[in-house]
Backbone of each chain as ProteinMPNN parsed JSONL, in Angstrom:
{"seq_chain_A": "MTEPTRGVPDLLADFSHEVRNALACIHQFGKIMLDGLTGEVSREQREYLGIMLENASKIRRALDRASESS", "coords_chain_A": {"N_chain_A": [[0.661, -1.091, -0.204], [0.56, 2.282, -0.976], [1.766, 5.407, 0.477], [-0.69, 8.038, 0.823], [0.031, 11.19, -0.971], [1.644, 13.724, 0.265], [0.407, 17.343, 0.388], [1.496, 20.554, -1.057], [0.948, 22.884, 1.378], [1.753, 20.651, 3.493], [4.02, 20.093, 3.363], [5.611, 22.671, 3.15], [4.637, 23.334, 5.728], [5.717, 21.404, 7.602], [8.152, 22.495, 7.219], [8.372, 24.832, 7.592], [8.1, 24.647, 10.703], [10.329, 22.955, 11.107], [12.577, 24.372, 10.87], [11.703, 26.698, 12.467], [11.677, 25.062, 15.153], [14.777, 24.345, 15.157], [15.893, 27.222, 14.9], [14.784, 28.464, 17.165], [16.466, 26.589, 18.907], [19.334, 27.546, 17.973], [18.957, 30.343, 19.11], [18.226, 30.19, 21.853], [20.748, 28.979, 22.952], [22.303, 30.851, 22.347], [21.526, 32.564, 23.723], [21.75, 31.756, 26.276], [24.184, 31.731, 26.127], [25.456, 34.188, 26.322], [24.302, 35.412, 28.234], [25.773, 34.46, 30.36], [25.328, 31.83, 31.363], [27.398, 29.671, 30.964], [29.926, 30.374, 31.531], [32.334, 33.428, 31.86], [31.745, 35.862, 29.567], [33.739, 37.951, 27.031], [33.627, 41.523, 26.007], [33.974, 41.332, 23.17], [33.044, 39.019, 22.412], [30.634, 38.895, 23.067], [29.454, 40.92, 21.658], [29.548, 39.428, 19.571], [27.893, 37.215, 19.677], [25.652, 38.34, 20.165], [25.302, 39.41, 17.048], [24.967, 37.159, 16.236], [22.445, 36.268, 16.803], [20.619, 38.343, 16.3], [20.716, 37.866, 13.73], [19.161, 35.284, 13.214], [16.367, 36.035, 14.503], [15.928, 37.841, 12.384], [15.845, 35.83, 10.628], [13.757, 34.258, 11.423], [11.166, 36.216, 11.529], [10.997, 36.747, 8.809], [10.551, 34.116, 8.162], [7.8, 34.327, 9.679], [5.96, 36.445, 8.512], [6.347, 35.165, 6.285], [4.277, 33.016, 6.487], [2.162, 34.54, 7.331], [1.463, 35.281, 4.779], [0.835, 33.156, 3.697]], "CA_chain_A": [[0.388, -0.341, 0.056], [1.459, 3.458, -0.983], [1.072, 6.368, 1.277], [-1.198, 9.308, 0.101], [0.53, 12.124, -1.697], [1.575, 15.131, 0.858], [0.437, 18.748, -0.544], [2.676, 21.691, -0.743], [0.704, 22.986, 2.185], [1.917, 20.069, 4.845], [5.648, 19.962, 3.19], [5.99, 23.663, 3.646], [4.593, 23.292, 7.379], [6.692, 20.822, 8.513], [9.659, 22.877, 6.815], [8.43, 26.126, 8.647], [7.99, 23.607, 11.884], [11.827, 21.894, 11.695], [13.425, 25.196, 11.224], [11.344, 26.792, 14.0], [12.473, 24.692, 15.979], [16.632, 24.988, 14.702], [16.407, 28.958, 15.469], [15.037, 28.087, 18.204], [18.345, 26.015, 19.683], [20.21, 28.442, 17.865], [18.381, 31.306, 20.297], [18.464, 29.383, 22.746], [22.131, 28.52, 23.514], [22.784, 31.959, 22.212], [20.452, 33.401, 24.843], [22.661, 30.375, 27.183], [26.421, 31.834, 26.632], [25.037, 35.693, 26.598], [24.035, 35.399, 29.684], [26.299, 34.084, 31.267], [25.368, 30.427, 32.293], [28.33, 28.984, 30.681], [30.937, 31.514, 31.465], [32.238, 34.717, 31.101], [31.41, 36.223, 28.194], [34.091, 38.921, 26.157], [32.591, 42.464, 24.966], [33.93, 40.707, 21.819], [32.17, 37.742, 22.676], [28.997, 39.326, 23.089], [28.791, 41.403, 20.212], [29.608, 38.629, 18.055], [26.49, 36.734, 20.011], [24.642, 39.406, 19.648], [24.943, 39.461, 15.66], [24.143, 35.627, 15.442], [20.891, 36.088, 18.018], [19.927, 39.118, 15.306], [20.235, 37.425, 12.419], [18.358, 34.309, 13.754], [15.577, 36.452, 14.652], [15.839, 38.031, 10.745], [14.853, 34.249, 9.535], [12.224, 34.037, 12.517], [10.503, 36.96, 11.551], [10.995, 36.598, 7.363], [9.22, 33.407, 8.224], [6.617, 34.599, 10.265], [5.551, 37.107, 6.983], [5.556, 34.042, 5.246], [3.644, 32.232, 7.479], [0.914, 35.316, 7.721], [1.048, 35.875, 3.737], [0.326, 31.923, 2.79]], "C_chain_A": [[0.973, 1.239, -0.134], [0.748, 4.717, -0.063], [0.65, 7.205, 0.42], [0.21, 10.424, 0.151], [0.777, 13.181, -0.515], [1.372, 16.244, -0.206], [1.203, 19.122, -0.328], [2.335, 22.446, 0.69], [0.917, 22.556, 3.632], [3.209, 20.105, 4.604], [5.991, 21.403, 3.788], [5.426, 23.849, 5.78], [5.266, 22.83, 7.953], [8.196, 21.597, 7.918], [9.8, 23.805, 7.974], [8.517, 25.708, 10.197], [9.622, 23.409, 12.571], [12.725, 23.419, 11.389], [12.875, 26.461, 11.924], [12.179, 26.702, 14.836], [14.337, 24.775, 16.006], [16.587, 26.09, 15.206], [16.258, 28.753, 16.596], [15.823, 27.492, 19.162], [19.028, 27.177, 19.238], [19.841, 29.913, 19.237], [18.989, 30.977, 21.351], [19.734, 29.25, 23.912], [22.854, 29.817, 22.904], [22.925, 32.872, 23.346], [22.023, 32.784, 26.145], [23.966, 31.489, 27.465], [26.07, 33.171, 26.368], [24.639, 36.198, 27.684], [24.981, 34.869, 30.487], [26.655, 32.544, 31.913], [26.434, 30.12, 31.863], [29.792, 29.465, 30.777], [31.219, 32.871, 31.651], [32.107, 35.24, 29.977], [32.367, 37.915, 27.903], [32.884, 40.154, 25.751], [32.914, 41.471, 23.978], [32.888, 39.597, 21.675], [30.548, 38.138, 22.458], [28.698, 40.167, 21.626], [28.589, 40.727, 19.093], [28.117, 37.633, 18.25], [25.395, 37.207, 19.767], [24.23, 39.277, 17.937], [24.198, 38.631, 15.298], [22.774, 35.806, 15.716], [20.43, 36.924, 16.452], [19.48, 39.184, 14.248], [18.971, 36.269, 12.222], [16.735, 34.901, 13.831], [15.134, 37.371, 13.195], [15.055, 37.035, 10.656], [13.526, 34.181, 10.48], [11.197, 35.105, 11.969], [10.401, 36.785, 9.53], [9.831, 35.253, 7.114], [7.424, 33.398, 8.634], [5.241, 35.21, 8.767], [5.419, 36.173, 6.096], [4.313, 33.375, 5.559], [2.051, 33.335, 6.923], [0.373, 35.463, 6.225], [0.366, 34.536, 2.981], [-1.365, 32.148, 3.393]], "O_chain_A": [[1.925, 1.487, 0.606], [-0.458, 4.927, 0.063], [1.239, 7.36, -0.65], [1.103, 10.472, 0.997], [-0.336, 13.649, -0.278], [1.888, 16.246, -1.323], [1.978, 18.587, 0.465], [3.352, 22.711, 1.331], [0.647, 23.207, 4.642], [3.86, 20.161, 5.647], [6.614, 21.425, 4.85], [5.977, 24.436, 6.712], [5.717, 23.422, 8.933], [9.277, 21.134, 8.283], [10.63, 23.839, 8.882], [9.053, 26.534, 10.936], [10.058, 23.556, 13.713], [13.826, 23.344, 11.934], [13.69, 27.382, 11.965], [13.037, 27.465, 15.281], [14.962, 25.286, 16.935], [17.325, 26.177, 16.187], [17.241, 28.761, 17.337], [15.815, 27.961, 20.301], [19.377, 27.934, 20.144], [20.647, 30.214, 20.118], [20.086, 31.372, 21.747], [19.737, 29.357, 25.138], [24.083, 29.803, 22.986], [23.83, 33.584, 23.783], [22.962, 33.437, 26.601], [24.49, 31.901, 28.5], [27.13, 33.446, 25.807], [24.664, 37.39, 27.989], [24.66, 34.986, 31.669], [27.612, 32.141, 32.575], [27.068, 30.367, 32.888], [30.704, 28.948, 30.133], [30.228, 33.6, 31.6], [32.777, 34.554, 29.206], [31.903, 38.943, 28.396], [31.733, 39.962, 25.359], [32.046, 40.605, 23.875], [32.041, 39.496, 20.788], [29.634, 37.652, 21.79], [27.834, 39.944, 20.777], [27.934, 40.977, 18.081], [27.383, 37.341, 17.306], [24.383, 36.701, 19.283], [23.069, 39.083, 17.576], [23.227, 38.708, 14.546], [21.942, 35.496, 14.864], [19.959, 36.245, 15.54], [18.586, 39.838, 13.712], [18.083, 36.316, 11.371], [15.879, 34.246, 13.237], [13.928, 37.536, 13.007], [13.828, 37.111, 10.604], [12.386, 34.048, 10.034], [10.073, 34.605, 12.024], [9.222, 36.709, 9.187], [8.83, 35.193, 6.401], [6.405, 32.853, 8.208], [4.222, 34.695, 8.305], [4.568, 36.203, 5.206], [3.4, 33.274, 4.739], [1.107, 32.883, 6.276], [-0.824, 35.708, 6.073], [-0.387, 34.617, 2.011], [-2.266, 31.409, 2.996]]}, "seq_chain_B": "MLKRRILIVDDNADMRLGMHLRLKAPISTIPFSRSDAFFGVAEARKHLPDLILLDLGLPGGDGFTVMERLRKIPFLAVIPVIVVSARDGLGNQKRAFEAGAKASLEKPVNNDELLAVIRQSLNEIAGINQPALGSQGLA", "coords_chain_B": {"N_chain_B": [[16.945, 28.278, 48.35], [14.089, 27.597, 46.864], [13.504, 24.681, 45.227], [11.231, 23.394, 42.976], [10.262, 20.654, 40.217], [10.049, 20.439, 36.99], [8.781, 18.853, 34.479], [10.343, 18.358, 31.462], [8.744, 18.066, 27.97], [9.73, 17.558, 25.243], [10.784, 17.18, 22.187], [12.742, 17.225, 20.761], [16.559, 17.007, 21.769], [18.273, 19.042, 22.139], [16.897, 20.881, 22.606], [15.743, 20.129, 24.582], [17.641, 19.984, 26.498], [18.534, 22.719, 26.222], [16.71, 23.862, 27.907], [16.757, 23.083, 30.338], [19.318, 23.854, 30.745], [18.655, 26.288, 31.353], [16.947, 26.431, 33.179], [17.724, 25.05, 35.247], [18.899, 26.479, 37.441], [17.082, 28.385, 38.969], [15.344, 26.171, 39.161], [14.351, 22.837, 39.751], [14.854, 20.4, 37.335], [13.152, 17.509, 36.095], [15.375, 16.357, 33.458], [15.047, 14.542, 30.131], [16.022, 11.935, 28.772], [14.863, 10.979, 26.278], [11.496, 11.926, 24.207], [8.36, 11.232, 24.219], [4.678, 11.128, 23.096], [3.343, 9.11, 24.549], [5.801, 8.708, 26.586], [5.495, 11.115, 27.833], [3.368, 11.301, 29.012], [3.498, 8.809, 30.798], [6.055, 9.474, 32.372], [5.216, 11.769, 33.603], [3.449, 10.504, 35.208], [5.227, 8.767, 36.574], [7.3, 10.547, 38.024], [5.594, 12.963, 38.788], [5.661, 15.941, 39.044], [6.205, 19.3, 39.92], [5.239, 20.704, 37.12], [4.817, 20.977, 33.529], [6.693, 21.22, 31.052], [5.686, 21.567, 27.516], [5.835, 20.677, 24.312], [4.204, 20.714, 21.274], [4.507, 18.938, 19.411], [5.046, 16.113, 18.574], [6.234, 13.075, 18.776], [4.408, 9.585, 18.253], [1.834, 10.417, 18.519], [0.594, 14.045, 19.39], [1.493, 16.987, 21.276], [-1.267, 17.847, 22.149], [-2.152, 15.637, 22.3], [-1.605, 14.392, 24.693], [-2.105, 16.433, 26.531], [-5.036, 15.422, 26.733], [-4.729, 12.973, 27.679], [-3.487, 13.255, 29.918], [-5.713, 14.838, 31.494], [-7.131, 12.992, 31.79], [-6.371, 11.558, 34.235], [-6.931, 12.348, 37.258], [-5.258, 12.708, 39.445], [-2.974, 13.226, 38.324], [-4.051, 15.617, 36.745], [-4.212, 17.885, 37.98], [-1.715, 19.257, 37.364], [0.248, 21.81, 36.036], [0.109, 22.535, 32.609], [2.707, 23.618, 30.538], [2.583, 24.726, 27.486], [4.969, 24.844, 24.926], [5.977, 25.484, 21.97], [6.796, 25.269, 18.572], [5.273, 25.228, 16.603], [3.678, 27.433, 14.077], [0.92, 29.533, 14.094], [-2.403, 30.95, 15.406], [-4.441, 28.995, 16.073], [-3.428, 26.506, 16.811], [-2.918, 27.868, 19.359], [-4.734, 28.211, 20.405], [-6.209, 25.562, 20.985], [-4.788, 24.938, 22.581], [-4.987, 25.727, 24.659], [-7.973, 25.428, 25.085], [-7.565, 22.428, 25.65], [-6.241, 22.666, 28.298], [-4.027, 24.429, 28.939], [-1.958, 26.078, 30.657], [-0.896, 27.986, 29.588], [0.667, 29.327, 26.536], [3.247, 29.221, 24.747], [5.59, 30.934, 21.695], [8.734, 29.407, 20.17], [11.422, 30.639, 19.149], [11.369, 30.787, 22.654], [11.095, 33.831, 24.892], [13.111, 33.906, 27.693], [12.604, 35.646, 30.234], [9.948, 35.909, 29.558], [9.221, 33.043, 30.332], [9.881, 32.063, 32.823], [8.368, 33.705, 34.407], [5.938, 33.028, 33.374], [5.754, 30.723, 34.263], [6.691, 30.596, 37.114], [3.775, 32.263, 37.87], [2.152, 29.807, 37.184], [2.589, 28.468, 39.249], [2.621, 29.514, 41.521], [0.136, 29.679, 41.673], [-1.375, 27.346, 42.206], [-0.147, 27.51, 44.102], [-1.61, 27.788, 46.942], [-3.166, 25.586, 47.075], [-1.767, 22.867, 47.637], [0.587, 23.153, 47.696], [3.377, 25.401, 49.029], [3.791, 28.523, 49.253], [4.93, 30.58, 46.816], [7.662, 32.596, 46.4], [9.589, 35.195, 45.002], [12.451, 35.071, 45.573], [12.0, 31.822, 44.7], [12.184, 31.643, 41.852], [14.833, 32.649, 40.09]], "CA_chain_B": [[16.479, 28.744, 47.135], [13.261, 26.66, 46.674], [13.435, 24.038, 44.452], [10.718, 22.461, 42.089], [10.354, 19.615, 39.773], [9.315, 20.491, 35.811], [9.073, 17.738, 33.754], [10.443, 18.754, 29.912], [7.985, 17.388, 27.205], [10.081, 17.649, 23.884], [11.185, 15.163, 21.498], [14.484, 17.619, 20.354], [17.224, 16.862, 22.485], [19.361, 20.149, 22.281], [15.937, 21.876, 23.005], [15.437, 19.537, 26.18], [19.24, 20.558, 26.977], [18.874, 23.859, 26.255], [15.64, 24.096, 28.706], [17.66, 22.504, 31.367], [20.037, 24.16, 31.607], [18.083, 27.716, 31.783], [15.868, 26.258, 34.59], [18.612, 24.355, 36.32], [20.104, 27.211, 38.472], [16.429, 28.659, 39.559], [14.765, 25.225, 39.706], [15.021, 21.746, 39.666], [13.921, 20.313, 36.487], [13.656, 16.37, 35.344], [15.915, 16.135, 32.257], [14.411, 13.734, 29.629], [16.845, 11.227, 27.501], [14.181, 10.669, 24.991], [10.439, 12.071, 24.785], [7.165, 10.879, 23.003], [3.757, 11.643, 23.744], [3.511, 7.927, 25.404], [6.687, 9.128, 27.662], [5.358, 12.529, 28.374], [2.126, 11.223, 30.146], [4.311, 7.614, 31.846], [6.826, 10.434, 33.366], [5.03, 12.38, 34.63], [3.047, 9.584, 36.552], [6.202, 8.167, 37.548], [8.041, 11.918, 38.987], [4.407, 13.523, 39.849], [6.298, 16.87, 38.503], [4.946, 20.954, 39.848], [4.679, 21.831, 36.473], [4.715, 20.173, 32.093], [6.565, 22.299, 29.211], [4.78, 20.727, 26.698], [6.246, 20.754, 23.062], [3.17, 20.173, 20.838], [5.06, 18.56, 17.913], [5.682, 14.935, 19.464], [6.38, 11.619, 17.885], [3.596, 9.023, 19.134], [0.987, 11.458, 18.945], [0.968, 15.717, 19.56], [1.136, 17.394, 22.88], [-2.764, 17.834, 22.532], [-2.333, 14.077, 22.99], [-0.582, 13.887, 26.128], [-2.992, 16.545, 27.626], [-6.093, 14.654, 26.717], [-4.142, 11.881, 28.534], [-2.994, 13.573, 31.7], [-6.417, 15.294, 32.316], [-8.431, 11.755, 32.428], [-6.031, 11.025, 35.457], [-7.025, 12.479, 38.676], [-3.784, 13.434, 40.017], [-2.136, 14.396, 37.072], [-4.9, 16.773, 35.913], [-3.951, 19.094, 38.332], [-0.506, 19.677, 36.876], [-0.537, 23.009, 35.661], [0.887, 22.704, 31.464], [2.727, 25.138, 29.6], [2.718, 24.542, 25.873], [5.956, 25.776, 23.955], [6.218, 24.721, 20.904], [7.784, 25.886, 16.865], [4.395, 25.186, 15.777], [2.716, 29.082, 14.215], [-1.006, 29.6, 14.011], [-2.804, 30.967, 16.772], [-5.397, 28.15, 16.153], [-3.241, 26.111, 17.877], [-2.502, 28.278, 20.654], [-6.339, 28.315, 21.099], [-6.54, 24.726, 21.103], [-3.47, 24.412, 23.359], [-6.046, 26.937, 26.103], [-9.219, 24.525, 25.201], [-6.87, 21.227, 26.225], [-6.467, 22.634, 29.695], [-2.788, 24.787, 28.791], [-1.812, 27.272, 31.569], [-0.04, 29.709, 29.227], [1.184, 28.627, 25.593], [4.282, 30.049, 24.14], [5.951, 30.269, 20.827], [9.745, 29.017, 20.23], [12.039, 30.739, 20.435], [10.63, 31.454, 23.618], [12.033, 34.673, 26.303], [13.486, 33.289, 28.968], [11.982, 35.969, 31.474], [8.893, 35.32, 29.78], [8.906, 31.467, 30.215], [9.929, 32.144, 34.009], [7.152, 34.955, 35.027], [4.249, 32.091, 33.386], [6.069, 29.234, 35.462], [6.21, 31.369, 38.398], [2.434, 32.205, 38.099], [1.214, 28.731, 37.154], [3.065, 27.78, 39.896], [1.489, 29.81, 42.454], [-1.574, 29.373, 41.456], [-1.706, 26.57, 42.667], [0.369, 27.07, 46.036], [-2.722, 28.076, 47.671], [-4.122, 23.731, 47.043], [-1.254, 21.848, 47.921], [2.332, 23.519, 48.068], [4.014, 26.264, 49.696], [3.62, 29.813, 48.219], [6.736, 30.505, 45.477], [8.167, 33.973, 45.993], [10.302, 35.963, 43.821], [13.65, 34.506, 45.892], [11.943, 30.788, 44.841], [12.598, 31.624, 40.59], [15.394, 34.231, 39.767]], "C_chain_B": [[14.685, 26.943, 47.095], [12.723, 25.628, 45.378], [11.761, 23.4, 43.44], [11.074, 21.453, 40.696], [9.559, 20.071, 38.546], [9.846, 19.718, 34.824], [8.891, 18.335, 31.829], [9.8, 18.176, 29.203], [8.813, 17.532, 25.88], [10.999, 16.516, 22.968], [12.468, 16.048, 20.777], [14.943, 17.989, 21.902], [18.182, 17.981, 23.098], [18.2, 20.919, 23.113], [15.764, 21.347, 24.439], [16.499, 20.144, 27.301], [19.459, 21.937, 27.452], [17.51, 24.288, 27.702], [16.237, 24.174, 30.134], [18.308, 23.347, 31.537], [19.504, 25.94, 31.875], [17.648, 27.41, 32.663], [16.954, 25.808, 36.235], [18.897, 25.316, 37.63], [18.309, 27.919, 39.525], [15.33, 27.735, 40.001], [14.55, 24.084, 39.002], [13.927, 21.103, 38.473], [14.786, 18.474, 36.444], [14.077, 16.877, 33.966], [15.28, 14.767, 31.391], [15.519, 13.112, 28.631], [16.217, 11.1, 26.352], [12.575, 11.447, 25.584], [9.681, 11.634, 23.602], [6.18, 10.813, 23.598], [3.09, 10.269, 24.969], [4.024, 8.447, 26.416], [6.098, 10.158, 28.406], [4.692, 12.152, 29.356], [2.75, 9.873, 31.12], [5.264, 8.891, 32.62], [6.64, 11.058, 33.891], [4.145, 11.635, 35.761], [3.854, 9.281, 37.455], [6.881, 9.691, 38.841], [6.585, 12.438, 39.269], [5.339, 15.039, 40.06], [5.412, 17.98, 38.924], [4.859, 20.911, 38.635], [5.593, 20.845, 35.243], [5.425, 21.504, 31.999], [6.474, 21.226, 28.668], [5.317, 21.237, 25.196], [4.72, 20.268, 22.288], [3.491, 18.99, 19.731], [5.626, 17.084, 18.374], [5.626, 13.612, 18.601], [5.135, 10.592, 18.935], [2.06, 9.453, 19.805], [1.664, 13.017, 19.383], [0.858, 15.895, 21.202], [-0.161, 17.326, 23.26], [-3.269, 16.283, 23.0], [-2.36, 13.773, 24.663], [-1.671, 14.567, 27.254], [-4.37, 16.272, 27.626], [-5.786, 13.275, 27.8], [-4.053, 11.769, 30.214], [-4.684, 13.589, 32.09], [-7.718, 14.26, 32.317], [-7.663, 10.913, 33.433], [-6.045, 11.95, 36.641], [-5.757, 13.468, 39.41], [-2.917, 13.73, 39.069], [-2.917, 15.371, 36.457], [-4.945, 17.617, 36.916], [-2.831, 19.973, 38.063], [-0.545, 20.671, 35.9], [0.731, 22.574, 34.144], [1.167, 23.838, 30.964], [3.153, 24.782, 28.365], [4.101, 25.044, 25.025], [6.493, 25.169, 22.899], [6.349, 25.74, 19.886], [6.516, 25.866, 16.178], [3.862, 26.65, 15.288], [1.701, 28.511, 14.426], [-1.463, 30.19, 15.733], [-3.872, 30.326, 16.486], [-4.758, 26.859, 17.094], [-3.24, 26.847, 19.32], [-4.113, 28.4, 21.438], [-6.781, 26.76, 21.538], [-6.055, 24.446, 22.363], [-4.507, 24.868, 25.103], [-7.288, 25.765, 26.646], [-8.747, 23.071, 25.484], [-6.323, 21.533, 27.445], [-4.588, 23.488, 30.027], [-2.888, 25.888, 29.386], [-1.796, 28.402, 30.309], [0.654, 28.469, 27.488], [1.889, 29.493, 24.96], [5.16, 29.714, 23.156], [7.424, 30.33, 20.68], [10.459, 30.002, 18.998], [11.866, 31.506, 21.45], [11.412, 32.791, 24.796], [12.038, 34.13, 27.484], [12.814, 33.978, 30.165], [10.62, 35.529, 31.418], [8.472, 33.902, 30.205], [8.864, 31.243, 32.031], [8.563, 32.616, 34.918], [6.324, 33.405, 34.92], [4.812, 31.254, 34.276], [6.132, 29.636, 36.797], [4.992, 31.535, 38.956], [1.924, 31.246, 38.487], [1.617, 27.955, 38.482], [2.528, 28.047, 41.472], [0.399, 30.217, 42.689], [-1.973, 28.28, 42.07], [-1.015, 25.841, 43.974], [-0.631, 26.894, 47.025], [-3.175, 26.579, 48.069], [-2.534, 23.034, 47.937], [0.592, 22.118, 47.756], [2.369, 24.891, 48.639], [3.864, 27.575, 48.564], [5.408, 29.706, 47.566], [6.928, 32.103, 45.141], [8.968, 33.633, 44.986], [11.511, 34.973, 44.028], [13.004, 32.765, 45.133], [12.623, 30.594, 43.25], [13.397, 32.648, 40.735], [14.554, 34.567, 38.416]], "O_chain_B": [[14.653, 25.73, 47.301], [11.703, 25.834, 44.72], [11.614, 22.357, 44.077], [12.191, 21.565, 40.192], [8.353, 20.176, 38.771], [10.984, 19.775, 34.359], [7.88, 18.595, 31.176], [10.032, 17.025, 29.572], [7.876, 17.735, 25.107], [11.601, 15.459, 23.156], [13.245, 15.318, 20.163], [14.415, 18.657, 22.792], [18.732, 17.922, 24.197], [18.483, 21.511, 24.155], [15.653, 22.13, 25.382], [16.325, 20.579, 28.439], [20.098, 22.366, 28.413], [17.814, 25.259, 28.395], [16.188, 25.144, 30.89], [18.095, 23.927, 32.602], [20.143, 26.66, 32.643], [17.88, 28.282, 33.501], [16.952, 26.055, 37.441], [19.095, 24.818, 38.738], [18.402, 27.902, 40.753], [14.512, 28.053, 40.864], [14.527, 24.12, 37.771], [12.699, 21.178, 38.505], [15.955, 18.12, 36.593], [13.371, 17.665, 33.337], [15.003, 13.837, 32.148], [15.885, 13.821, 27.694], [16.898, 11.093, 25.327], [12.309, 11.602, 26.776], [10.047, 11.61, 22.427], [6.319, 10.452, 24.767], [2.5, 10.531, 26.017], [3.264, 8.787, 27.322], [6.182, 10.11, 29.633], [5.043, 12.425, 30.504], [2.419, 9.954, 32.303], [4.832, 9.107, 33.752], [7.402, 11.388, 34.8], [4.09, 12.007, 36.933], [3.682, 9.344, 38.672], [6.861, 9.713, 40.071], [6.392, 12.21, 40.463], [5.716, 15.282, 41.206], [4.221, 17.993, 38.612], [3.684, 21.275, 38.595], [6.593, 20.182, 35.521], [5.088, 22.558, 32.538], [6.939, 20.144, 29.024], [5.114, 22.437, 25.014], [4.125, 19.362, 22.871], [2.606, 18.237, 19.322], [6.848, 17.042, 18.516], [4.753, 13.42, 17.754], [4.996, 10.819, 20.136], [1.431, 9.148, 20.818], [2.853, 13.205, 19.642], [0.326, 15.184, 22.055], [-0.472, 16.897, 24.371], [-4.216, 15.876, 23.673], [-3.024, 13.092, 25.445], [-2.093, 14.029, 28.278], [-5.027, 16.842, 28.497], [-6.621, 12.765, 28.547], [-4.291, 10.986, 31.133], [-5.129, 12.688, 32.801], [-8.873, 14.503, 32.669], [-8.023, 9.752, 33.631], [-4.923, 12.325, 36.983], [-5.628, 14.651, 39.725], [-2.096, 14.636, 39.216], [-2.378, 16.012, 35.555], [-5.94, 18.334, 36.813], [-2.821, 21.162, 38.381], [-1.286, 20.519, 34.93], [1.918, 22.35, 34.379], [0.442, 24.826, 30.848], [4.348, 24.495, 28.293], [3.774, 25.999, 24.322], [7.431, 24.375, 22.969], [6.094, 26.919, 20.132], [6.507, 26.468, 15.105], [3.506, 27.271, 16.29], [1.472, 27.366, 14.818], [-0.977, 29.906, 16.827], [-4.781, 31.148, 16.603], [-5.439, 26.299, 17.953], [-3.603, 26.232, 20.322], [-4.449, 28.602, 22.605], [-7.658, 26.664, 22.395], [-6.71, 23.815, 23.193], [-4.543, 24.343, 26.215], [-7.554, 25.347, 27.773], [-9.724, 22.328, 25.576], [-5.756, 20.54, 27.901], [-3.971, 23.233, 31.061], [-3.669, 26.753, 28.988], [-2.519, 29.389, 30.172], [0.941, 27.272, 27.476], [1.361, 30.53, 24.559], [5.685, 28.602, 23.212], [7.783, 31.442, 21.069], [9.894, 30.013, 17.904], [12.096, 32.714, 21.407], [12.352, 32.401, 25.487], [11.058, 33.918, 28.199], [12.427, 33.265, 31.091], [9.997, 35.017, 32.348], [7.274, 33.708, 30.412], [8.058, 30.474, 32.556], [7.969, 32.019, 35.816], [6.077, 32.707, 35.903], [4.111, 31.08, 35.273], [5.569, 28.934, 37.637], [4.764, 31.203, 40.119], [1.332, 31.166, 39.563], [1.035, 26.911, 38.776], [2.168, 27.232, 42.322], [-0.161, 30.874, 43.567], [-3.115, 28.316, 42.528], [-1.058, 24.756, 44.555], [-0.575, 25.996, 47.864], [-3.516, 26.338, 49.227], [-2.711, 22.812, 49.135], [1.512, 21.301, 47.731], [1.304, 25.505, 48.701], [3.841, 27.503, 47.336], [6.455, 29.096, 47.782], [6.57, 32.721, 44.139], [9.158, 32.606, 44.335], [11.79, 34.162, 43.145], [14.089, 32.216, 44.936], [13.443, 29.688, 43.099], [12.998, 33.611, 41.389], [14.691, 35.656, 37.859]]}, "name": "protein", "num_of_chains": 2, "seq": "MTEPTRGVPDLLADFSHEVRNALACIHQFGKIMLDGLTGEVSREQREYLGIMLENASKIRRALDRASESSMLKRRILIVDDNADMRLGMHLRLKAPISTIPFSRSDAFFGVAEARKHLPDLILLDLGLPGGDGFTVMERLRKIPFLAVIPVIVVSARDGLGNQKRAFEAGAKASLEKPVNNDELLAVIRQSLNEIAGINQPALGSQGLA"}
């Protein structure tokens, strides 16, 4: 027996879920480091972690816009 | 510092580790080595946590299935559930509240918001069967 073919909306929903989960992990561990839970963070490291988190947020906002318009 | 046991039900191991790191200082958590809908309920029955952080996208049934099963068992039905999910859409939030969730947060969750919601949920049940949890209990 063959499985029914999944439609594009379902595939996009799965894709969105996977990307959001990955982004959530990036954000979570970035924040953990930024908040000093894994040790002291230098000013330079803080700046780079901030850039990383901001770019993760940009992807997230792009996903939100795509979800709203679909 | 007052310790509370938070059960984290999430199929993403990285997410569980991150949550555990986030909560281990202010709260005692029960870490999972694996998680799905069946084990979510089984671990709740085994450990009787003070609160459950629940993902919606789980193998073996989803978070709604977990909440449905919890609500059928009287001594588990009183445990507050906070949904933390990467699923988008207000429909899932509405369903989560209808299924009995105390709150529904979208990943990536703001840590201050998460702790505030946890504190509020624990304090709501403090009058029933636990000592009150002040701000010193959760950093």
